[in-house]
N, C-alpha and C positions, 0 to 999 in steps of 0.2 A: 697766398689765397688774401683777398678783398675782405676786410668784415665792415660791411657799411654800419652806421649808428643810427640812421633814418633815411627816410624818402626825403629829398628835396625838394620836387615839383615833379606833376605830371602833366599831361595835356588831354583833355577830354574833347572829344569828336562831337559836334551837335549839329543839328538840321539849321536850326536858327539864332543866330548869335544874340540877338535882340530878345528872344522869348527866354532864353537861357538866363541871361542877364537880367532880366526882370525877376525871374522865379527866385533865383539866388540872393537878390536884392530884397526880395521880400521877406526872406528868412534871417541870412547872415549879415553880420555887421562886415562887407568886404567893399573894396573900392576896386573899381574897374580903368584900366589904364588902356590905350592903344599899344599894340605889340610894334614895336618899330621896323618890323621886318614884314608885316602882312597884315593889309586891312582886312582881312577876315578871321583874325586873331585877338583875342584880349589877354592882358595879364590881370590876374585875380588875386588880390592879397588882403589879409589883415596883418596885425602884429605877428603872429604866429604860424600863419597858413599863406603858401602862394601857389600859385597852379596858373594854369593856361586852358582857355576854352577857345576850341577853332571851329568855325561853320565848315562843314563839308557835304558831301554828297553822298554820303555811305548809306546803305539801305537801313530801315529800322531794326531789321533783324540784328544788324551789327551795333547800332548804336545801344541798343537796349541791354547789351552782354556788358556793357561798362559799369564799373560800381566803386565808387568811392565815399571814403568815411572819414568823419571829422569827430575828434575828441572833443568833448564839451564837459560843464562840471555837472549838469544835471538834465536827464533824458526828459523830466516832468515837463519841465519848461519848453522843450520841443513839442512835445505831444500836446499841450495846451496850444501852442501856436498855429501848428498843424490842424487842429481842431477847428480853431477860429477860421481858418481859411477853407475850411471843408474839403481838407487833403487826408485821403485814407493813409492809413500807415499801419506797419505791424511793429510788435515788440517782441523781445526775447533777451535771453541772457546766453553768453558765448563763455564756457569755462575749459576749453580744452587746449588753450595757449599755456605755454609753462611761466610765462612772464607777465602777460598785459591782458588778462580777462576783463569782460565788461558786460554792462546790460546795452541794448542797442533799440533805435526806433528806426525804421527804415520806411521809404515811399520812391515813388518813380515819378519822375519831372515828365514834360511833354513827349521827351525822345524816348521816355521808356528808361532811361538811366536810373540805376538805384543809387539813391542819397541816403546816407546812413551818418546817425549821430551815435557815439558810444559815450559812456560813463564808467570809468575804469571802478573794479570791484576789488 
């Protein structure tokens, strides 16, 4: 049996690479690099996070089922930033895990992808 200790990376499918890049840049301290194998994909990274975003022609009904969550220090900082940008969001607390419960704030991007930031409790 394999026991993973963290998710290394994921790839989000998006309808418009530049629009998604712009949205992520406006909120997070990420760097964006061209993927060496595809012109329709970007590597997204910070010191502790890396993922890929890939432009695709999936229907919005598929794209909106995606969800990504980032751990942060303080959800209140994200709420203030989202309010300043007039982005609607939801907040809550998740306490059903055994090891890693959190307060959360979430919103949807232009594709309807659910973006979430969590603060451990």
